[in-house]
C-alpha positions in Angstrom: 0.0 0.0 0.0 1.1 3.6 -0.7 -0.2 6.5 1.4 -1.3 9.7 -0.3 -3.0 13.0 0.5 -6.1 13.9 -1.5 -6.5 17.6 -1.2 -9.2 20.1 -2.3 -8.4 23.7 -2.7 -10.8 26.6 -3.4 -9.0 29.2 -5.7 -10.1 32.7 -6.6 -8.2 34.7 -9.3 -8.9 38.2 -10.5 -9.2 38.9 -14.2 -6.1 38.0 -16.2 -4.2 36.6 -13.2 -2.1 33.5 -14.1 -1.2 31.0 -11.4 2.4 30.0 -10.6 3.2 26.7 -12.2 1.5 23.9 -10.3 3.6 20.8 -9.9 3.1 17.6 -12.0 0.6 15.6 -9.9 -2.8 14.0 -10.7 -5.1 17.0 -10.6 -8.7 18.0 -11.4 -10.0 21.6 -11.9 -13.7 22.5 -11.9 -14.8 26.0 -12.6 -17.6 27.3 -10.3 -17.9 30.9 -11.6 -16.1 32.9 -14.2 -13.8 31.4 -16.8 -10.2 30.2 -17.2 -7.6 28.9 -19.6 -5.8 25.8 -18.3 -2.4 24.9 -19.9 -0.4 21.7 -19.5 2.0 19.8 -21.7 1.7 22.2 -24.6 -2.1 22.1 -24.7 -4.7 24.5 -23.5 -8.4 24.2 -22.5 -11.0 26.9 -22.0 -13.2 26.3 -19.0 -16.6 27.8 -18.3 -18.9 27.3 -15.2 -19.7 23.6 -14.7 -16.8 22.3 -16.7 -13.7 20.5 -15.6 -10.3 19.3 -16.7 -7.9 16.6 -15.4 -4.2 15.9 -16.1 -1.0 14.8 -14.4 1.4 17.4 -15.9 2.6 20.7 -14.6 -0.2 23.2 -15.0 -1.0 26.9 -15.1 -4.4 28.5 -14.8 -5.2 32.0 -16.2 -8.4 33.7 -15.2 -10.8 35.1 -17.8 -12.0 38.7 -18.2 -14.4 38.4 -15.3 -12.1 36.4 -13.0 -12.6 32.9 -11.9 -13.4 30.8 -8.9 -12.5 27.1 -9.2 -12.1 23.9 -7.2 -8.8 22.1 -7.5 -8.1 18.5 -6.3 -4.6 17.1 -6.1 -3.4 13.6 -5.2 0.0 13.6 -3.7 2.2 10.8 -2.2 3.0 11.6 1.4 6.7 11.2 0.7 6.4 14.1 -1.8 3.9 16.1 0.1 6.0 19.3 0.2 6.1 19.5 -3.6 2.3 19.5 -3.8 1.3 22.7 -2.0 0.9 24.8 -5.2 0.2 27.8 -3.0 -1.1 30.8 -4.9 -2.7 34.2 -4.0 -6.4 33.5 -3.5 -5.9 29.8 -2.8 -7.3 28.1 0.3 -7.0 24.5 1.4 -10.6 23.4 1.9 -10.1 19.7 2.8 -7.3 17.2 3.1 -7.6 13.5 3.6 -5.0 10.8 3.7 -5.8 7.7 1.7 -4.1 4.3 1.2 -3.8 3.0 -2.4 -2.9 -0.6 -3.4 0.4 -0.5 -5.3 -0.8 -3.5 -7.3 -3.9 -1.7 -8.6 -4.0 0.7 -11.6 -6.1 3.8 -10.9 -7.9 6.7 -12.5 -9.0 10.1 -11.2 -12.7 10.8 -11.9 -14.3 14.2 -11.8 -18.0 14.2 -12.0 -21.1 16.1 -10.8 -24.2 14.6 -9.1 -27.6 16.4 -9.1 -30.8 15.8 -7.2 -34.3 17.3 -7.6 -35.9 18.7 -4.4 -36.4 15.8 -2.0 -34.1 13.5 -3.8 -32.0 10.8 -2.1 -29.3 8.3 -2.8 -30.2 5.0 -1.3 -27.7 3.3 1.0 -24.6 2.5 -1.2 -20.9 2.2 -1.4 -18.3 3.2 -4.0 -15.2 1.5 -5.3 -12.8 4.2 -4.2 -12.3 7.2 -1.9 -13.2 10.8 -2.9 -13.8 14.4 -1.8 -17.1 16.0 -2.6 -18.0 19.7 -2.6 -21.6 21.0 -2.5 -22.4 23.4 -5.2 -26.1 24.2 -4.4 -28.9 23.2 -2.1 -28.1 21.2 1.0 -27.4 17.6 1.7 -27.4 15.2 4.7 -24.9 12.3 4.7 -25.6 9.3 7.0 -22.7 6.8 7.4 -21.7 4.4 10.2 -24.3 5.8 12.6 -23.3 9.4 12.2 -25.2 12.1 10.3 -23.7 15.4 8.9 -25.4 18.2 7.0 -23.6 20.3 4.4 -24.3 23.7 2.8 -23.1 25.1 -0.5 -19.3 25.5 -0.5 -18.7 22.9 2.2 -16.8 19.7 1.4 -16.7 16.2 2.8 -14.8 12.9 2.3 -16.2 9.5 1.7 -13.8 6.5 2.0 -15.8 4.3 -0.5 -16.4 1.0 1.2 -18.4 2.5 4.1 -22.2 2.5 3.4 -23.6 6.0 2.8 -27.2 7.3 2.6 -27.7 10.8 1.2 -30.8 13.0 1.5 -30.9 16.2 -0.6 -32.7 19.4 0.3 -36.5 18.9 0.4 -37.1 22.4 -1.0 -34.6 23.1 -3.8 -32.4 21.2 -6.3 -29.1 20.0 -4.9 -25.8 19.4 -6.7 -22.3 18.5 -5.7 -19.0 17.9 -7.6 -16.5 15.3 -6.6 -13.2 13.7 -7.4 -12.8 10.0 -6.7 -9.8 7.7 -7.1 -11.1 4.5 -8.7 -9.7 1.3 -10.2 -9.3 1.7 -14.0 -11.9 -1.1 -14.4 -14.4 1.7 -13.6 -13.5 3.7 -16.7 -16.7 5.1 -18.2 -18.8 3.1 -15.7 -20.7 3.8 -12.5 -18.7 3.1 -9.3 -21.8 2.8 -7.1 -23.1 -0.4 -5.6 -26.3 -0.5 -3.5 -26.1 -2.3 -0.1 -29.6 -3.8 -0.2 -30.2 -5.9 -3.3 -33.8 -4.7 -3.5 -32.6 -1.1 -4.0 -30.7 -1.8 -7.2 -33.8 -1.8 -9.4 -35.7 1.0 -7.7 -36.0 4.3 -9.6 -33.1 6.7 -9.0 -33.6 10.4 -8.9 -30.0 11.5 -9.0 -28.3 12.4 -12.3 -24.6 12.1 -13.1 -22.3 14.0 -15.4 -18.8 12.6 -15.8 -16.3 15.3 -16.9 -13.1 13.2 -16.9 -11.7 9.7 -16.2 -7.9 10.4 -16.2 -5.6 7.4 -15.9 -3.0 8.1 -13.2 0.2 6.6 -11.8 0.3 6.3 -8.0 
């Protein structure tokens, strides 16, 4: 097993500001508001709200004409943790979690978004890998291992994967969160969810998924 940090930063850049070069680690960037140009390995991508990008190379982010606020996840080995900070003006570490990955397994980094209608729920389930979620809108209650936590927009939480989770979205308004999970490559393009109770697998599901990227990574 190898031990890593999975980190989520919330970054805010004024118009035209370019980040210092971020080190070459597995990384996902999701734009919440504004726009940005992301550059890595000689390529560039233009990101608007509700769009994301993943890569493993050194990266720069340049804010658009109206500035940008984005979420940035990084996966870093503990023995190289000092190289991962990527500190920039307007950057805040929102959540950090240590995770153990099997050196014999090949992994991918998935960035996706999950949306619920008012009163939606995710029946008790597990995932095939760990991840950090950040709520974009609405509210959500997460029940796991006998403990319940509620989150508001902008707040983040970690789910280990194998621990059963039940999620209840806001009863009054649509709810959405964006997440990054570290999954086996066998999940490429496929759902990672498994329902704990067999009878729940065929029940109608209210949540909707949008996968932005499944990036193969080396750990």
